[in-house]
N, C-alpha and C positions, 0 to 999 in steps of 0.2 A: 522872902522870895526863894523859890526853888529852881534849881538849874541842873541840868545834865550836860556834860561835856564829853564829846566822843572823839576817839581816834577814827581814822578814816580806813586805810588800807588794812585789810585783815579783820575789820570790825564791822563797818557798815557795809563795805563792798569787798569782794573777791577780785582785786585787781591784778594778782600775780600773773595770769595769762598774758595780759597786754603789756606788762612790764617785761615779761620774758621775750615777747616778740621784739620789743625796742632794744634790749640787751643784745639778743642774738643778731639783729640787723647790724648793729654797731661792731660786734665781733666779726661778722661777715665782711664787713669793709676792711678788716684787718687780715682776712683769710684765715680766721680761727674758727675751729669747729663749735657749733652751739653747745650751750649748756642746757641741762634738763630742768623741768619745773620744780623738782624737789629741791635742787642745788639752789636755784634762783630764790625760792621761798625762804631758804634758811638765811638768806643775805638781807632780807626785808626787815626794817624796823628802826634804822638809824639814819634815814635820809637817803637820797639818790647818790650823793657823792661818796659815801661809805658803801653803798650797795655796788657802785662802779668798782670802787677799789678792791673790794672782796672778789668780785668777778675777774678783776685783772690778775690778782694773786693767784686765783684758782687756775686760770688759764696760761699764766706765765707771760702776760705782757708786761713791758717795762713801765714802772710807775711814773716816769717822766711824761707819760702820755695821758696821765689821769685827767687833767683838765679838758684835753680834747675829747677824750672818751666820754666824760660826764656830759660835755655839751652835746655831743653827737647823739648819746642815748636819750637825752631829754628832748631833742628835736624829734626824734623818731617817736618817742612816746606822746609828745604833744599833738603830733600829726594823726595818731589813732589810739586814743587813750580809752575808748568806750567799746571797742569792737567785740571784745570777748568779757569785759568786765560785768559783773552781775551783783545785784543786792544779795545779802544773805537773808535767809527766811525771816519774814516778819518785820523788817526794817522799814519799809513805807508806812505800814499800819502803825507801828510804834511812834514814828516821828509825828504822824497826824495826830494820834491820840495825846501826845505830850503837848503839841501846839494848842489843841482844843482845850487841853487841861490847865492852860496858862503857865506851863513850865517853860522857862527860857532855856535856849540850847546854844551850844557852841562846838566848834571843831578845834581840836589841838593835836597836829599831826606833824610828823617829821618829812611828809611829802612837800616839796617846794609849793609855794603859794599859788603861783599861777595854774599849774596843772591841778591843784585842789580845786580852785574855783571853777575851772573848765569842767571837772567831773561833777561837781555839785550842781552846775547849771544843766549839763546834758542829761543828768538823771532827775532834774527838776525838784531838787530838794534844797537849793540854796536859800530859799525863802524862810526856811525853818531856823536859820542860824544867824544870831545876832552878833557873833564874833567868830572869826576864822583865823587861827595861827597856824601858819605853814612853818616848814623846816628852815626857811630863809626869811622869816618875818622878824626875827630878833637875833642878836648875836649868839644866844644860847639855843640849844636844841635838847628835847628830851633825850635822856632821863633827868637832865637838869630841870628843876621844878619851875623855873622862871615862866616858860611859856604857859603852862597850865595855870600858874598864879595870875598871869596877865589876863587870861581869858576869865578867871573868876572875877578878878577886880573889875573887868570891863562889864560883866553881867550884873555885878553888884549883888551876887548871890549870898545868902546866908546859909543855905542848905545845899550841897554840891554832890553830885556822884559823877565820878570819871569812869567812862567805859572803854575798855580797850581789849586787845587780844595777846599781848606780848610781855616779855620780860622787861622791856623798856617802859612799857605803860605802867605795869606794876610798880617798877621802882620809881617812876615819876610821881604817881600817886602817893606812894610812901613817903617820899621826901617833901611832898606838898601838904602832907598829913590830910588827905582826902580819901574818903571811901572809894574803893575800887571794885567795879564790877567786871568779872573776867569772862569774855566770849571765848568758847573753848574750841571754836572751829577755825580760829585764825592761823597765825603764822609762827606761834611759840613752839620752842623745842623742849622747854623745862616741864616737868610733870605739874599738873594743876595744883596738887597739895604743897608744892614747894614755892608757890607764889602767894604772897599775901593778898587776900580778897575777902570781901564781904559776901559775895555771891558769885558762883560759877554757872554758866548757862550756855546752851548750845542752839537756842531758837529765841529770837527777840519777843516772841509771843510770851515765853515764860518770864522773860525780864519785866515785861508790862504788868504781869500779875503780881510782882513783888515791889512795885514802885511805892506804894503807900508806906510800907514798912521801911523801905530804904531811904526814903526822904521824909 
């Protein structure tokens, strides 16, 4: 059985603009000036609590308020998570192609499970995924390989490709000993050549053309 497991933010969808709105609304409640998109994007990858922690350190808020700020940011995000979010080029077509081809699919993300499912449903792609692992689904989060391995075990896959955009995803795949496809238009800051991958691509139509060789 062939399976493809995807990261979500920065891979299938560009969600940073909506995350930025939520973060800045939470900061506004504390009378703190907003941060910009480039700064916010550099904080994405290790889950919402970590993103909020980095934001608070950046603006100088006391870390004793971390739990409150995390909960507030999540509430703002859940209330408007798809206003500015968009698919990256070729994503819907790729998912349909894999589905028709009999390839099973999963999601392994550090985004919390509830907003992950909300996004998948709002974008009408939840039907494609037989397993969804969020950042709070297990005690471990990426780059620990446990969430990815859980997705692989659930799918019962013998041939697997993990698709992501970041340093966290690359390390997760390496530790899980799974081939990694690197989407280069996501949120990483490390040069492409410095991350282990079997393919790097900037449009999902290009990845589709390589699937027979990759799997």
